[in-house]
PyMOL CGO cylinders between C-alpha atoms (Angstrom):
from pymol import cmd
from pymol.cgo import CYLINDER

trace = [
    CYLINDER, 0.13, 21.21, -8.07, -3.00, 19.22, -7.42, 0.3, 1, 1, 1, 1, 1, 1,
    CYLINDER, -3.00, 19.22, -7.42, -2.82, 16.35, -4.94, 0.3, 1, 1, 1, 1, 1, 1,
    CYLINDER, -2.82, 16.35, -4.94, -4.94, 13.34, -5.77, 0.3, 1, 1, 1, 1, 1, 1,
    CYLINDER, -4.94, 13.34, -5.77, -5.96, 11.10, -2.90, 0.3, 1, 1, 1, 1, 1, 1,
    CYLINDER, -5.96, 11.10, -2.90, -6.72, 7.51, -3.65, 0.3, 1, 1, 1, 1, 1, 1,
    CYLINDER, -6.72, 7.51, -3.65, -9.16, 5.74, -1.40, 0.3, 1, 1, 1, 1, 1, 1,
    CYLINDER, -9.16, 5.74, -1.40, -8.09, 2.38, -0.06, 0.3, 1, 1, 1, 1, 1, 1,
    CYLINDER, -8.09, 2.38, -0.06, -9.89, -0.29, -2.01, 0.3, 1, 1, 1, 1, 1, 1,
    CYLINDER, -9.89, -0.29, -2.01, -11.82, -2.77, 0.09, 0.3, 1, 1, 1, 1, 1, 1,
    CYLINDER, -11.82, -2.77, 0.09, -10.33, -6.22, 0.17, 0.3, 1, 1, 1, 1, 1, 1,
    CYLINDER, -10.33, -6.22, 0.17, -11.93, -8.19, -2.64, 0.3, 1, 1, 1, 1, 1, 1,
    CYLINDER, -11.93, -8.19, -2.64, -13.58, -11.39, -1.54, 0.3, 1, 1, 1, 1, 1, 1,
    CYLINDER, -13.58, -11.39, -1.54, -12.69, -14.58, -3.33, 0.3, 1, 1, 1, 1, 1, 1,
    CYLINDER, -12.69, -14.58, -3.33, -14.85, -14.97, -6.43, 0.3, 1, 1, 1, 1, 1, 1,
    CYLINDER, -14.85, -14.97, -6.43, -15.97, -18.37, -7.60, 0.3, 1, 1, 1, 1, 1, 1,
    CYLINDER, -15.97, -18.37, -7.60, -16.85, -19.18, -11.18, 0.3, 1, 1, 1, 1, 1, 1,
    CYLINDER, -16.85, -19.18, -11.18, -20.27, -20.78, -11.47, 0.3, 1, 1, 1, 1, 1, 1,
    CYLINDER, -20.27, -20.78, -11.47, -21.81, -22.90, -14.26, 0.3, 1, 1, 1, 1, 1, 1,
    CYLINDER, -21.81, -22.90, -14.26, -21.19, -21.19, -17.63, 0.3, 1, 1, 1, 1, 1, 1,
    CYLINDER, -21.19, -21.19, -17.63, -18.48, -18.90, -16.17, 0.3, 1, 1, 1, 1, 1, 1,
    CYLINDER, -18.48, -18.90, -16.17, -16.07, -21.84, -15.86, 0.3, 1, 1, 1, 1, 1, 1,
    CYLINDER, -16.07, -21.84, -15.86, -13.42, -21.48, -18.58, 0.3, 1, 1, 1, 1, 1, 1,
    CYLINDER, -13.42, -21.48, -18.58, -11.69, -24.88, -18.67, 0.3, 1, 1, 1, 1, 1, 1,
    CYLINDER, -11.69, -24.88, -18.67, -13.06, -27.60, -20.93, 0.3, 1, 1, 1, 1, 1, 1,
    CYLINDER, -13.06, -27.60, -20.93, -11.84, -30.45, -18.67, 0.3, 1, 1, 1, 1, 1, 1,
    CYLINDER, -11.84, -30.45, -18.67, -12.35, -30.34, -14.88, 0.3, 1, 1, 1, 1, 1, 1,
    CYLINDER, -12.35, -30.34, -14.88, -11.87, -32.54, -11.81, 0.3, 1, 1, 1, 1, 1, 1,
    CYLINDER, -11.87, -32.54, -11.81, -15.39, -33.11, -10.46, 0.3, 1, 1, 1, 1, 1, 1,
    CYLINDER, -15.39, -33.11, -10.46, -16.64, -33.69, -6.92, 0.3, 1, 1, 1, 1, 1, 1,
    CYLINDER, -16.64, -33.69, -6.92, -20.36, -34.53, -6.69, 0.3, 1, 1, 1, 1, 1, 1,
    CYLINDER, -20.36, -34.53, -6.69, -22.95, -33.20, -4.22, 0.3, 1, 1, 1, 1, 1, 1,
    CYLINDER, -22.95, -33.20, -4.22, -22.21, -36.04, -1.72, 0.3, 1, 1, 1, 1, 1, 1,
    CYLINDER, -22.21, -36.04, -1.72, -18.49, -35.18, -1.63, 0.3, 1, 1, 1, 1, 1, 1,
    CYLINDER, -18.49, -35.18, -1.63, -17.40, -38.19, -3.69, 0.3, 1, 1, 1, 1, 1, 1,
    CYLINDER, -17.40, -38.19, -3.69, -14.58, -37.63, -6.17, 0.3, 1, 1, 1, 1, 1, 1,
    CYLINDER, -14.58, -37.63, -6.17, -15.72, -38.51, -9.67, 0.3, 1, 1, 1, 1, 1, 1,
    CYLINDER, -15.72, -38.51, -9.67, -12.49, -37.54, -11.42, 0.3, 1, 1, 1, 1, 1, 1,
    CYLINDER, -12.49, -37.54, -11.42, -11.64, -35.87, -14.70, 0.3, 1, 1, 1, 1, 1, 1,
    CYLINDER, -11.64, -35.87, -14.70, -14.81, -34.98, -16.64, 0.3, 1, 1, 1, 1, 1, 1,
    CYLINDER, -14.81, -34.98, -16.64, -15.68, -32.61, -19.49, 0.3, 1, 1, 1, 1, 1, 1,
    CYLINDER, -15.68, -32.61, -19.49, -17.31, -29.33, -18.53, 0.3, 1, 1, 1, 1, 1, 1,
    CYLINDER, -17.31, -29.33, -18.53, -20.48, -30.09, -20.52, 0.3, 1, 1, 1, 1, 1, 1,
    CYLINDER, -20.48, -30.09, -20.52, -20.99, -33.47, -18.78, 0.3, 1, 1, 1, 1, 1, 1,
    CYLINDER, -20.99, -33.47, -18.78, -20.42, -31.86, -15.35, 0.3, 1, 1, 1, 1, 1, 1,
    CYLINDER, -20.42, -31.86, -15.35, -22.94, -29.11, -16.13, 0.3, 1, 1, 1, 1, 1, 1,
    CYLINDER, -22.94, -29.11, -16.13, -25.46, -31.75, -17.20, 0.3, 1, 1, 1, 1, 1, 1,
    CYLINDER, -25.46, -31.75, -17.20, -24.93, -33.68, -13.93, 0.3, 1, 1, 1, 1, 1, 1,
    CYLINDER, -24.93, -33.68, -13.93, -25.37, -30.49, -11.90, 0.3, 1, 1, 1, 1, 1, 1,
    CYLINDER, -25.37, -30.49, -11.90, -28.57, -29.62, -13.77, 0.3, 1, 1, 1, 1, 1, 1,
    CYLINDER, -28.57, -29.62, -13.77, -29.99, -33.11, -13.16, 0.3, 1, 1, 1, 1, 1, 1,
    CYLINDER, -29.99, -33.11, -13.16, -29.27, -32.70, -9.44, 0.3, 1, 1, 1, 1, 1, 1,
    CYLINDER, -29.27, -32.70, -9.44, -30.89, -29.25, -9.47, 0.3, 1, 1, 1, 1, 1, 1,
    CYLINDER, -30.89, -29.25, -9.47, -27.68, -27.62, -8.19, 0.3, 1, 1, 1, 1, 1, 1,
    CYLINDER, -27.68, -27.62, -8.19, -24.83, -25.45, -9.49, 0.3, 1, 1, 1, 1, 1, 1,
    CYLINDER, -24.83, -25.45, -9.49, -21.36, -26.35, -10.73, 0.3, 1, 1, 1, 1, 1, 1,
    CYLINDER, -21.36, -26.35, -10.73, -18.88, -24.24, -8.74, 0.3, 1, 1, 1, 1, 1, 1,
    CYLINDER, -18.88, -24.24, -8.74, -15.15, -23.91, -9.47, 0.3, 1, 1, 1, 1, 1, 1,
    CYLINDER, -15.15, -23.91, -9.47, -13.72, -24.35, -5.96, 0.3, 1, 1, 1, 1, 1, 1,
    CYLINDER, -13.72, -24.35, -5.96, -10.00, -24.36, -6.79, 0.3, 1, 1, 1, 1, 1, 1,
    CYLINDER, -10.00, -24.36, -6.79, -8.84, -23.01, -10.17, 0.3, 1, 1, 1, 1, 1, 1,
    CYLINDER, -8.84, -23.01, -10.17, -5.54, -24.76, -10.90, 0.3, 1, 1, 1, 1, 1, 1,
    CYLINDER, -5.54, -24.76, -10.90, -3.38, -24.30, -14.00, 0.3, 1, 1, 1, 1, 1, 1,
    CYLINDER, -3.38, -24.30, -14.00, -4.33, -27.41, -15.95, 0.3, 1, 1, 1, 1, 1, 1,
    CYLINDER, -4.33, -27.41, -15.95, -7.25, -29.10, -14.14, 0.3, 1, 1, 1, 1, 1, 1,
    CYLINDER, -7.25, -29.10, -14.14, -9.56, -26.91, -11.99, 0.3, 1, 1, 1, 1, 1, 1,
    CYLINDER, -9.56, -26.91, -11.99, -11.48, -28.58, -9.17, 0.3, 1, 1, 1, 1, 1, 1,
    CYLINDER, -11.48, -28.58, -9.17, -15.25, -28.12, -9.43, 0.3, 1, 1, 1, 1, 1, 1,
    CYLINDER, -15.25, -28.12, -9.43, -17.99, -29.21, -7.08, 0.3, 1, 1, 1, 1, 1, 1,
    CYLINDER, -17.99, -29.21, -7.08, -21.71, -29.71, -7.52, 0.3, 1, 1, 1, 1, 1, 1,
    CYLINDER, -21.71, -29.71, -7.52, -23.45, -27.68, -4.79, 0.3, 1, 1, 1, 1, 1, 1,
    CYLINDER, -23.45, -27.68, -4.79, -26.06, -25.03, -4.06, 0.3, 1, 1, 1, 1, 1, 1,
    CYLINDER, -26.06, -25.03, -4.06, -24.07, -21.84, -4.76, 0.3, 1, 1, 1, 1, 1, 1,
    CYLINDER, -24.07, -21.84, -4.76, -26.47, -19.54, -2.87, 0.3, 1, 1, 1, 1, 1, 1,
    CYLINDER, -26.47, -19.54, -2.87, -26.20, -21.65, 0.30, 0.3, 1, 1, 1, 1, 1, 1,
    CYLINDER, -26.20, -21.65, 0.30, -22.41, -21.88, -0.10, 0.3, 1, 1, 1, 1, 1, 1,
    CYLINDER, -22.41, -21.88, -0.10, -22.06, -18.08, -0.40, 0.3, 1, 1, 1, 1, 1, 1,
    CYLINDER, -22.06, -18.08, -0.40, -24.38, -17.52, 2.57, 0.3, 1, 1, 1, 1, 1, 1,
    CYLINDER, -24.38, -17.52, 2.57, -22.35, -19.86, 4.79, 0.3, 1, 1, 1, 1, 1, 1,
    CYLINDER, -22.35, -19.86, 4.79, -19.06, -18.19, 3.75, 0.3, 1, 1, 1, 1, 1, 1,
    CYLINDER, -19.06, -18.19, 3.75, -20.44, -14.73, 4.58, 0.3, 1, 1, 1, 1, 1, 1,
    CYLINDER, -20.44, -14.73, 4.58, -21.79, -15.96, 7.92, 0.3, 1, 1, 1, 1, 1, 1,
    CYLINDER, -21.79, -15.96, 7.92, -18.43, -17.54, 8.80, 0.3, 1, 1, 1, 1, 1, 1,
    CYLINDER, -18.43, -17.54, 8.80, -16.54, -14.34, 7.84, 0.3, 1, 1, 1, 1, 1, 1,
    CYLINDER, -16.54, -14.34, 7.84, -18.93, -12.26, 9.98, 0.3, 1, 1, 1, 1, 1, 1,
    CYLINDER, -18.93, -12.26, 9.98, -18.45, -14.52, 13.02, 0.3, 1, 1, 1, 1, 1, 1,
    CYLINDER, -18.45, -14.52, 13.02, -14.69, -14.34, 12.57, 0.3, 1, 1, 1, 1, 1, 1,
    CYLINDER, -14.69, -14.34, 12.57, -14.80, -10.54, 12.40, 0.3, 1, 1, 1, 1, 1, 1,
    CYLINDER, -14.80, -10.54, 12.40, -16.91, -10.32, 15.56, 0.3, 1, 1, 1, 1, 1, 1,
    CYLINDER, -16.91, -10.32, 15.56, -14.68, -12.69, 17.53, 0.3, 1, 1, 1, 1, 1, 1,
    CYLINDER, -14.68, -12.69, 17.53, -11.56, -10.59, 16.95, 0.3, 1, 1, 1, 1, 1, 1,
    CYLINDER, -11.56, -10.59, 16.95, -10.60, -8.88, 20.17, 0.3, 1, 1, 1, 1, 1, 1,
    CYLINDER, -10.60, -8.88, 20.17, -10.14, -5.15, 19.75, 0.3, 1, 1, 1, 1, 1, 1,
    CYLINDER, -10.14, -5.15, 19.75, -7.92, -3.46, 22.29, 0.3, 1, 1, 1, 1, 1, 1,
    CYLINDER, -7.92, -3.46, 22.29, -7.72, 0.27, 22.58, 0.3, 1, 1, 1, 1, 1, 1,
    CYLINDER, -7.72, 0.27, 22.58, -4.95, 2.29, 24.15, 0.3, 1, 1, 1, 1, 1, 1,
    CYLINDER, -4.95, 2.29, 24.15, -6.42, 4.51, 26.83, 0.3, 1, 1, 1, 1, 1, 1,
    CYLINDER, -6.42, 4.51, 26.83, -4.42, 7.45, 28.11, 0.3, 1, 1, 1, 1, 1, 1,
    CYLINDER, -4.42, 7.45, 28.11, -4.03, 8.91, 31.58, 0.3, 1, 1, 1, 1, 1, 1,
    CYLINDER, -4.03, 8.91, 31.58, -2.19, 12.19, 32.09, 0.3, 1, 1, 1, 1, 1, 1,
    CYLINDER, -2.19, 12.19, 32.09, -0.39, 13.05, 35.28, 0.3, 1, 1, 1, 1, 1, 1,
    CYLINDER, -0.39, 13.05, 35.28, 1.58, 16.08, 36.45, 0.3, 1, 1, 1, 1, 1, 1,
    CYLINDER, 1.58, 16.08, 36.45, 4.47, 16.40, 38.85, 0.3, 1, 1, 1, 1, 1, 1,
    CYLINDER, 4.47, 16.40, 38.85, 2.33, 18.35, 41.35, 0.3, 1, 1, 1, 1, 1, 1,
    CYLINDER, 2.33, 18.35, 41.35, -0.83, 16.19, 41.19, 0.3, 1, 1, 1, 1, 1, 1,
    CYLINDER, -0.83, 16.19, 41.19, -3.10, 16.28, 44.24, 0.3, 1, 1, 1, 1, 1, 1,
    CYLINDER, -3.10, 16.28, 44.24, -4.03, 13.22, 46.30, 0.3, 1, 1, 1, 1, 1, 1,
    CYLINDER, -4.03, 13.22, 46.30, -7.69, 13.19, 45.22, 0.3, 1, 1, 1, 1, 1, 1,
    CYLINDER, -7.69, 13.19, 45.22, -6.79, 13.57, 41.52, 0.3, 1, 1, 1, 1, 1, 1,
    CYLINDER, -6.79, 13.57, 41.52, -4.24, 10.77, 41.84, 0.3, 1, 1, 1, 1, 1, 1,
    CYLINDER, -4.24, 10.77, 41.84, -6.87, 8.46, 43.41, 0.3, 1, 1, 1, 1, 1, 1,
    CYLINDER, -6.87, 8.46, 43.41, -9.29, 9.26, 40.57, 0.3, 1, 1, 1, 1, 1, 1,
    CYLINDER, -9.29, 9.26, 40.57, -6.63, 8.45, 37.96, 0.3, 1, 1, 1, 1, 1, 1,
    CYLINDER, -6.63, 8.45, 37.96, -5.81, 5.17, 39.71, 0.3, 1, 1, 1, 1, 1, 1,
    CYLINDER, -5.81, 5.17, 39.71, -9.50, 4.18, 39.68, 0.3, 1, 1, 1, 1, 1, 1,
    CYLINDER, -9.50, 4.18, 39.68, -9.69, 5.10, 35.99, 0.3, 1, 1, 1, 1, 1, 1,
    CYLINDER, -9.69, 5.10, 35.99, -6.57, 3.07, 35.23, 0.3, 1, 1, 1, 1, 1, 1,
    CYLINDER, -6.57, 3.07, 35.23, -7.98, 0.07, 37.11, 0.3, 1, 1, 1, 1, 1, 1,
    CYLINDER, -7.98, 0.07, 37.11, -11.20, 0.29, 35.08, 0.3, 1, 1, 1, 1, 1, 1,
    CYLINDER, -11.20, 0.29, 35.08, -9.32, 0.49, 31.75, 0.3, 1, 1, 1, 1, 1, 1,
    CYLINDER, -9.32, 0.49, 31.75, -6.96, -2.37, 32.58, 0.3, 1, 1, 1, 1, 1, 1,
    CYLINDER, -6.96, -2.37, 32.58, -9.75, -4.63, 33.87, 0.3, 1, 1, 1, 1, 1, 1,
    CYLINDER, -9.75, -4.63, 33.87, -11.60, -4.19, 30.54, 0.3, 1, 1, 1, 1, 1, 1,
    CYLINDER, -11.60, -4.19, 30.54, -8.50, -5.41, 28.68, 0.3, 1, 1, 1, 1, 1, 1,
    CYLINDER, -8.50, -5.41, 28.68, -7.33, -2.07, 27.27, 0.3, 1, 1, 1, 1, 1, 1,
    CYLINDER, -7.33, -2.07, 27.27, -3.74, -0.93, 27.15, 0.3, 1, 1, 1, 1, 1, 1,
    CYLINDER, -3.74, -0.93, 27.15, -2.89, 2.04, 29.35, 0.3, 1, 1, 1, 1, 1, 1,
    CYLINDER, -2.89, 2.04, 29.35, -0.63, 4.88, 28.28, 0.3, 1, 1, 1, 1, 1, 1,
    CYLINDER, -0.63, 4.88, 28.28, 0.67, 6.88, 31.23, 0.3, 1, 1, 1, 1, 1, 1,
    CYLINDER, 0.67, 6.88, 31.23, 1.84, 10.38, 30.37, 0.3, 1, 1, 1, 1, 1, 1,
    CYLINDER, 1.84, 10.38, 30.37, 3.47, 12.81, 32.76, 0.3, 1, 1, 1, 1, 1, 1,
    CYLINDER, 3.47, 12.81, 32.76, 4.19, 16.34, 31.57, 0.3, 1, 1, 1, 1, 1, 1,
    CYLINDER, 4.19, 16.34, 31.57, 6.76, 18.60, 33.15, 0.3, 1, 1, 1, 1, 1, 1,
    CYLINDER, 6.76, 18.60, 33.15, 6.09, 22.33, 32.79, 0.3, 1, 1, 1, 1, 1, 1,
    CYLINDER, 6.09, 22.33, 32.79, 8.38, 25.30, 33.26, 0.3, 1, 1, 1, 1, 1, 1,
    CYLINDER, 8.38, 25.30, 33.26, 10.84, 24.88, 36.11, 0.3, 1, 1, 1, 1, 1, 1,
    CYLINDER, 10.84, 24.88, 36.11, 9.63, 21.31, 36.74, 0.3, 1, 1, 1, 1, 1, 1,
    CYLINDER, 9.63, 21.31, 36.74, 11.87, 20.32, 33.84, 0.3, 1, 1, 1, 1, 1, 1,
    CYLINDER, 11.87, 20.32, 33.84, 14.91, 21.05, 35.99, 0.3, 1, 1, 1, 1, 1, 1,
    CYLINDER, 14.91, 21.05, 35.99, 13.86, 18.24, 38.38, 0.3, 1, 1, 1, 1, 1, 1,
    CYLINDER, 13.86, 18.24, 38.38, 12.77, 15.23, 36.27, 0.3, 1, 1, 1, 1, 1, 1,
    CYLINDER, 12.77, 15.23, 36.27, 13.30, 12.90, 39.26, 0.3, 1, 1, 1, 1, 1, 1,
    CYLINDER, 13.30, 12.90, 39.26, 10.08, 14.30, 40.77, 0.3, 1, 1, 1, 1, 1, 1,
    CYLINDER, 10.08, 14.30, 40.77, 8.16, 13.08, 37.71, 0.3, 1, 1, 1, 1, 1, 1,
    CYLINDER, 8.16, 13.08, 37.71, 9.77, 9.64, 37.96, 0.3, 1, 1, 1, 1, 1, 1,
    CYLINDER, 9.77, 9.64, 37.96, 8.77, 9.46, 41.64, 0.3, 1, 1, 1, 1, 1, 1,
    CYLINDER, 8.77, 9.46, 41.64, 5.14, 10.33, 40.82, 0.3, 1, 1, 1, 1, 1, 1,
    CYLINDER, 5.14, 10.33, 40.82, 4.95, 7.62, 38.14, 0.3, 1, 1, 1, 1, 1, 1,
    CYLINDER, 4.95, 7.62, 38.14, 6.61, 5.02, 40.41, 0.3, 1, 1, 1, 1, 1, 1,
    CYLINDER, 6.61, 5.02, 40.41, 4.17, 5.88, 43.22, 0.3, 1, 1, 1, 1, 1, 1,
    CYLINDER, 4.17, 5.88, 43.22, 1.27, 5.58, 40.79, 0.3, 1, 1, 1, 1, 1, 1,
    CYLINDER, 1.27, 5.58, 40.79, 2.52, 2.16, 39.67, 0.3, 1, 1, 1, 1, 1, 1,
    CYLINDER, 2.52, 2.16, 39.67, 2.93, 0.89, 43.24, 0.3, 1, 1, 1, 1, 1, 1,
    CYLINDER, 2.93, 0.89, 43.24, -0.60, 1.93, 44.19, 0.3, 1, 1, 1, 1, 1, 1,
    CYLINDER, -0.60, 1.93, 44.19, -2.03, 0.45, 40.98, 0.3, 1, 1, 1, 1, 1, 1,
    CYLINDER, -2.03, 0.45, 40.98, -0.27, -2.90, 41.55, 0.3, 1, 1, 1, 1, 1, 1,
    CYLINDER, -0.27, -2.90, 41.55, -1.88, -3.15, 45.01, 0.3, 1, 1, 1, 1, 1, 1,
    CYLINDER, -1.88, -3.15, 45.01, -5.35, -3.26, 43.43, 0.3, 1, 1, 1, 1, 1, 1,
    CYLINDER, -5.35, -3.26, 43.43, -6.83, -6.79, 43.41, 0.3, 1, 1, 1, 1, 1, 1,
    CYLINDER, -6.83, -6.79, 43.41, -7.24, -8.51, 40.05, 0.3, 1, 1, 1, 1, 1, 1,
    CYLINDER, -7.24, -8.51, 40.05, -4.57, -6.46, 38.32, 0.3, 1, 1, 1, 1, 1, 1,
    CYLINDER, -4.57, -6.46, 38.32, -1.19, -7.82, 37.34, 0.3, 1, 1, 1, 1, 1, 1,
    CYLINDER, -1.19, -7.82, 37.34, 0.70, -5.23, 35.32, 0.3, 1, 1, 1, 1, 1, 1,
    CYLINDER, 0.70, -5.23, 35.32, 3.17, -5.84, 32.52, 0.3, 1, 1, 1, 1, 1, 1,
    CYLINDER, 3.17, -5.84, 32.52, 5.20, -2.94, 31.19, 0.3, 1, 1, 1, 1, 1, 1,
    CYLINDER, 5.20, -2.94, 31.19, 4.80, -3.12, 27.43, 0.3, 1, 1, 1, 1, 1, 1,
    CYLINDER, 4.80, -3.12, 27.43, 6.93, 0.00, 27.02, 0.3, 1, 1, 1, 1, 1, 1,
    CYLINDER, 6.93, 0.00, 27.02, 9.21, 1.03, 29.86, 0.3, 1, 1, 1, 1, 1, 1,
    CYLINDER, 9.21, 1.03, 29.86, 9.41, 4.59, 31.15, 0.3, 1, 1, 1, 1, 1, 1,
    CYLINDER, 9.41, 4.59, 31.15, 10.83, 6.80, 28.38, 0.3, 1, 1, 1, 1, 1, 1,
    CYLINDER, 10.83, 6.80, 28.38, 11.55, 10.49, 28.46, 0.3, 1, 1, 1, 1, 1, 1,
    CYLINDER, 11.55, 10.49, 28.46, 10.70, 12.59, 25.45, 0.3, 1, 1, 1, 1, 1, 1,
    CYLINDER, 10.70, 12.59, 25.45, 11.57, 16.23, 25.96, 0.3, 1, 1, 1, 1, 1, 1,
    CYLINDER, 11.57, 16.23, 25.96, 9.52, 17.47, 28.91, 0.3, 1, 1, 1, 1, 1, 1,
    CYLINDER, 9.52, 17.47, 28.91, 7.35, 14.38, 29.25, 0.3, 1, 1, 1, 1, 1, 1,
    CYLINDER, 7.35, 14.38, 29.25, 7.52, 10.79, 30.42, 0.3, 1, 1, 1, 1, 1, 1,
    CYLINDER, 7.52, 10.79, 30.42, 5.59, 7.98, 28.73, 0.3, 1, 1, 1, 1, 1, 1,
    CYLINDER, 5.59, 7.98, 28.73, 4.93, 4.40, 29.78, 0.3, 1, 1, 1, 1, 1, 1,
    CYLINDER, 4.93, 4.40, 29.78, 2.56, 1.77, 28.33, 0.3, 1, 1, 1, 1, 1, 1,
    CYLINDER, 2.56, 1.77, 28.33, 1.01, -0.87, 30.60, 0.3, 1, 1, 1, 1, 1, 1,
    CYLINDER, 1.01, -0.87, 30.60, -1.04, -4.03, 30.00, 0.3, 1, 1, 1, 1, 1, 1,
    CYLINDER, -1.04, -4.03, 30.00, -3.02, -6.15, 32.46, 0.3, 1, 1, 1, 1, 1, 1,
    CYLINDER, -3.02, -6.15, 32.46, -1.71, -9.71, 32.34, 0.3, 1, 1, 1, 1, 1, 1,
    CYLINDER, -1.71, -9.71, 32.34, -4.88, -11.13, 33.93, 0.3, 1, 1, 1, 1, 1, 1,
    CYLINDER, -4.88, -11.13, 33.93, -7.28, -9.82, 31.25, 0.3, 1, 1, 1, 1, 1, 1,
    CYLINDER, -7.28, -9.82, 31.25, -5.70, -11.85, 28.39, 0.3, 1, 1, 1, 1, 1, 1,
]
cmd.load_cgo(trace, "trace")
């Protein structure tokens, strides 16, 4: 059996009807200065827009009386795109960075992981701590808990970092997982 994959369609931007594309014969008109003129026929509104050297744009298509405005459609579209781009840029993107520990981690490796964690948290990323137990280490999970608690204590002593546990310490099979967030970076 053949599997067909459908690509996600990009979100369609709001389309505005312009000039001759407007369907309704009667519209509510707003002129180029923003003054409400009221209910007008489409042909009269088009004539007014042509005299002003601008376009007639359907801003809000309602059931019985669509709202149209006389404006420069090219400038209007440009400003909308610019505003959407600024909004997209200003969204804060946070990644989840992972740090893996073991029950028998050395002192130097632990210090390196703490420095890494401090760097990730100070940049505003979430931190996923993972500790894997291998072989006979699984018989003594309390050793893993001690390593993670020691890691947390040393990380909390770093200046400029105030840790919130987004997900508390959970055990999944032979591993422990915890997700942390820096309260000061928000």
